[in-house]
N, C-alpha and C positions, 0 to 999 in steps of 0.2 A: 504494500500500500504506500502511496506517495504521502510523505509529510509535506506540509505547506508552510511557507514563510511569505505571507502576503499572497501574491499570485505566482510566486516562484517556487517550483517544486524541488524538494530536497530528496535525492535518490538514496535508497538503501544500498548496502554493499552488494546485495543480490541483483538489484536493478542496474547498478553500474556494470556488473559482469554481463548482463544482457546487452547493454549498450556496447560494451567492448566486443561482444560477438558480432554485432552488426558492423562495428568499426573494423574488425578483422577482415570482413568481406569487402568493405570499402577499400582497405589497403591492398588486398589481393587484386581487386579490380583496377585500382590506380597503377599498381606495378605493371599489370598486363598492358594497359593502355599506354603507359610511358614508353614501354618497349616497342609499341606499334607506331608511334608518331614519327613518321618519316615522310620526306617529300613524295607526293603522289597518292597518299592514302586519303580517303574521304572521311569526313566526320561521321557520316552514316555508318561506315565500317566500324569506327570506334564505338558507336552507340550499340550496334548489334553485338559486338564482342563483349561489351560491358554487360548487356542484358543476359547473355548466355552465361557469363561468369557468375553473376549474382544469383541467377536461378539455379545454377549447378550447386550452389551452397545453401539452397532452400531459403534464400532471401527474396525479397521483393524490391524492384527498382523504385525507390521512394519518390523520385521525381515524376515518374510516368503517370500522367493524369492529374498531378497535383495542381489544383487551380486551373486545370485545363492544359497543362504543359504536355506537349505531344511526344516526348522522347524520354529515354531512360537516363541520359546524362546531359549536362551542358558542356558544349565544346566551343570555346570562344577564341578567335584568332586575332592576333595583333592588337588593333584598336578596340576590339570587342572586349568589354570588361567582364561581364557575366551573362549567363542565360542565353548563350548562343545555341540555336537550334540545329542539331545535326542534320546534314543533308548530303545526298549523293553528289550534289553540284558543288559542295564546298570541299575543294581539294587542297591539301596542305602543300605549301611550296617551300623550296629551299630558303632557309633564313627566317621562316615564320616562327612565332612563338604561339603555343596552343595551351590555353588554360582549360583544364578538364575538371569538372565538379561532379562528384558522385555521392549519392545518398542511397542508403539501404535500410529497409525495415525487416526485422526478423524477431519473432517472439514478442511482437507488440512494441518494440523499442527501435529507435533510429540511430544510425551513425552517418556522419557527413564530413567530407574532406575534399580538398582540391589541391592540385599542383599545376604549375606552368612548366612546359617542356619545350625546348628548342628543337626544330626540325632541320637536319642538315647542318650547314655551316652558318653560325650566327655572327653578326657583327658585334663589335665591342659594346655598343650601346644596349642592344637587346640582352646580351649575356650579363651585363652589369645589373640591369633591371631585375632579371630573374634572381640573381644572387642576393640583392638587397631585399627583395620581397620574401624570399625563403628565410633569410637571416632575421628579418624583423618578426616573423612568426615565432621563431625561437625566443627572441627577446620578450615578446608578449607573454608566452607561456610561463616564463619565469615569474611573472607577476600574478599568476593564478595561485594565490596562497590565501588560506583562510585569514580573515582580518583585513586584507586589502580591500580596495573598492574598485568598481568597474572603471572609474576614471583613471586609476593607476595603470590599467591595461591600455586604455585609450591614449593617454599621454605618452606612454612608452613607445607605442607605435608611431604616433605623429612625430615625436621628436627625432626618433631614429631615422625616419624616412626624410623628413624635411631638412635635416642637417646634411643629408647627402644629395640634396638638390632635386628631390622628387616630391610628388604630392600624393595625398591619400584621398580616395573617393569618400565623399561625405553623404551621398544619397542612399548608400546601401551599407548595412551593418552586420556584425555577427549577432548571435542569438543563443538563448538557451536551447537545449535539445534533450529529448527523453522519450516519453510515450507519444509526443508530438514532434514533428520535425522542427517547427519554429515555436519556441516557448519564450516567455520572459526569462531574463532581462535582455534588452537590446544592448549590444556592445559596439559602440562607435569606434572607428579607427582614428578619432581625434577627440581631444578633450583635456580636462584638467585633473591632475592627481588629487586624491582625497574627496572626490565627488562621486555621487551615484551609490548604487546598492553595495552594501558590504558583502564580501564573499564569505560563504559558509560551507562547511563540510557537507557534501552531498549535492552541491550544484554541479551541473554539467553544462559546459559552454562551448559553442562552436565559434571559434575565433578565426576571423578571415580577413586579413589585410588585403586590400586591393590598391595597388600602387601604380601611379601614372608617371610617365616621363614628362608630360606637359602639365597642364592645369588639372584641377580636381573635378571640373565640371563634366557631367555626362548627360546623355540623352538616350531615349528609347526609340528604336527603329519602328517602322510601320507594322512589323509582325507582332508588336506589342509585347515582345519578350527580350529581344537582343538589346543589351545596353552597350553603348559605345562612348568613347571619349569624345567630347564636343570638338576638340581640336584634331581628332583622328590620329593622335600620337599613341604610342604603345602603352599597354596596360598589362600587369601581371597579377596573379591571384593565387594565394596559398591559404589552406585552411586545415585545422585539426579540431576534433571534438576532444575536450579536455575536462577531466573531473577534478574537483577540489576535494582533496583527501586530508586526513589528519597529518599525513607525511609530506604534504605539498601537492604539486600538480601531477596528474597522471594522464598522459596522452592515450586516448582510447582508439585512435585510428593510425597507429604505427606499430 
């Protein structure tokens, strides 16, 4: 049974293990897709491989049908920030960066994570963006400690990114996760330390920095899903589902 702190659910040790099982399938799927991302592959092929992998583990693709979303994964290329819809017409090219977001539901609980992978030979600018975004996720996870506040995570992300000359997306945020894919609290990638909900043992948070080479402004394409940078410069996205435990943070999707 879920304990409640306001509208934020605190998970039991057993429930955290169920989330970790979904997270294990998420990681297996992301590892598979990361190895497949090469010039010439279509994002539809990635989607099909992901669904097969998830179902082979007796999981469900959490995104498929969620609020009407038509695919099992999100696959976003270059200036696409999040929610890129897989398509046979979207072919990965040499030098592209591809952000892949995977969600899994199993035994009534969700796992959610994302990576950004380069295809073929990347230029220095793209490679540096991926490195900074991957690194800042690790920085953020270090702040997932009981007694800290959401703002401690948010400020750590913003400062790390902006000091390196990049920007963080402000229109989309991380979130709680558990028996629902999106639960309170929201976790912005910008903010002030010492502000927001205090972290408690049993919280599970999907932390997902989205980092742009240019400005932080984004817009949604006419498909009503795909979010792109307004200036059409590159964006990268990394995410983990992380539990607050008595011993610190525990990443459930690695």
